[in-house]
N, C-alpha and C positions, 0 to 999 in steps of 0.2 A: 736613720742615718742618711745623710745627703749624698747623692750619687756624684761622682767626679769622673770626668773623662780620663780613660787610662793612658798610660805612657805608650808610645809607639816608636818602633825602630824602623827607620827607613831602609829599604833594601838597596843593595848595590846591584848593579847590572852590567851586562856586557855592552860597552859603548861602541863596539865595532861589529855587532851582530847583524845578521840580515834583518830586513824589515819585520818579518813574522815574529822575531824574538824582540827586536828593539822597540817597536811601537807598544806592545803590551807592557814591556818592562818600564818604559818611560812613563806610561800612564800609571802604572802601579807606584812608581816613585812619587809622582805628583799626588796621587791619592794618599799615600802615607805621609807626605809632607803636609797636606791639609789636616789629616788626623793628628799629626804631631803638634799642630798649632792649637789644638783643643785640649791637649794633655794638661791635667791638673785643675781644670776649670769645673765649677759646679753648674748645674742647670740654670741657676739664676744668672751666673756670669755669662753663660752661653746665650741667654736671652736678652742681654743688656745691649741696647743701642748706644754706642759710645763715640760715634763720629758725626756729630750734628753738622748739617741738618739731615743727614741720611738716617733712615730708620733701619739700615742694614745691621744684622746681627749674625753671630756665629751659628746660632741655632737655625736661623733662616737659611744660611748657607748649607748647613747639614741637610735640611729638608729639600732644598733646591737641588743639590747634587744627587741625592737619592732619586729625585724625580727625573733628572736628565739621564742618569744611568739606565733607568727603566725605559724611558722613551727611546733612546738611541739604540741600545743593544737588544732589548727584549721586544718592545712593541714594533719598532721599525725594522731593524736588521733581521731578527729571528722570527718576526711576524707572529709572536705568541698571542694567543687569544686571552689576554688579561686586561683588567681595567687599569686606567691611569692611576697613579699613586694618590693624586688629589683630584677631586671633582672639578672638571674644567668650567662648570657652571658657576663655581665660586670665584672665578677670575684667574687670569694667568699668573698672578703673583701671590696666590693663596699660600704657597709654600713659604714665602717670605713674611707673610702677615700674621699667621697664627702661631703665636710664640708662647706656649704654655711651658714654663720652666720645669714643671713637675713631669713633663713628658719628654724631657731632653734625652734621657737614657733610651727610651723607646725610639726616638728619632735617630739617635746614634746607631742603635742596633739595626734599624731599618736600612740605613746607609750601608752598613757592613753587609747585610744580606743582599741588597741590590747590587753591590759590587761583586759579591760571590756569584750571583745569578747572571750578571752581565758577562763575567768571565766564562761561565759555562756556555752561554749563548754564542759567544764568539770563538770558543776553543776549536771547534771543528770547521769553522769557516775559512775560506780563502780570502786574502786581502782584496782580491778582484771580484768577489761576490757582490752583486748589486741589488738594490731595492729602490722603489720609487717613493719620492716625497714631493707632492705637489707637481707631478709631471716631470720631475728631474731625477735622473739616476744618481744614487749615492753608493759608494763602495764601502766595504768594511774598513779599508785603508783610510777613507775620509772620516769615518766615525772615530777611529783612533786619533787622527790628527785634530778633529774637532774637540774631542774630549780632553786631550792633552791641553789644548788652548783654553778650554772651559776651566779646568782645574788650575792652570797657571794664572789665569785672570783672578779667580776667586782666592787663590793662595795669597795674592797681593792684597786683596781686600781683607783677608783674615789677618795678615800681618798688621795692618793699621788698626783693625778692631781690637786685636789681642793686646797691642801696645797700650791702647786707651783703657782697656779693662783692668789690666794688672801690671803694666809696665814691661812685660816680657817682649823681647824683640828677637829677630832672627829665627833660626831653626829651619 
């Protein structure tokens, strides 16, 4: 049986909450928006490059977003002693380039797990907690803002790709 990305319901959130509630809520909304754009597609459809000349695919975006969740929340913010999701020696765009449609379900589940672990890593942190990246201080607040922007940008990409794959728009 062919795996198909499941249906996703986007959460509603408190749009007037303080930052500690608002930022994670907005990130979760963007995460679920991305996942909703995958709903009903098979691994083959997720791996389809459909906006020439770009080779960008929904499966590549799934893999990329799992990578950045791990990097920003777990490796950088929480300083967990874990390996990168993809070997840096394979190139910075390896997540976009290795597109085995038969592994789409695994990639999808990896993204869900990285989201769960990212949320755990950030749960007890203060928005003012900082860490160093290349000699520059970054706060947890900045990580949330960065990740909201990351998902917002890739949600736009996903809109275009999805429309070309099966005609679905919006969501």
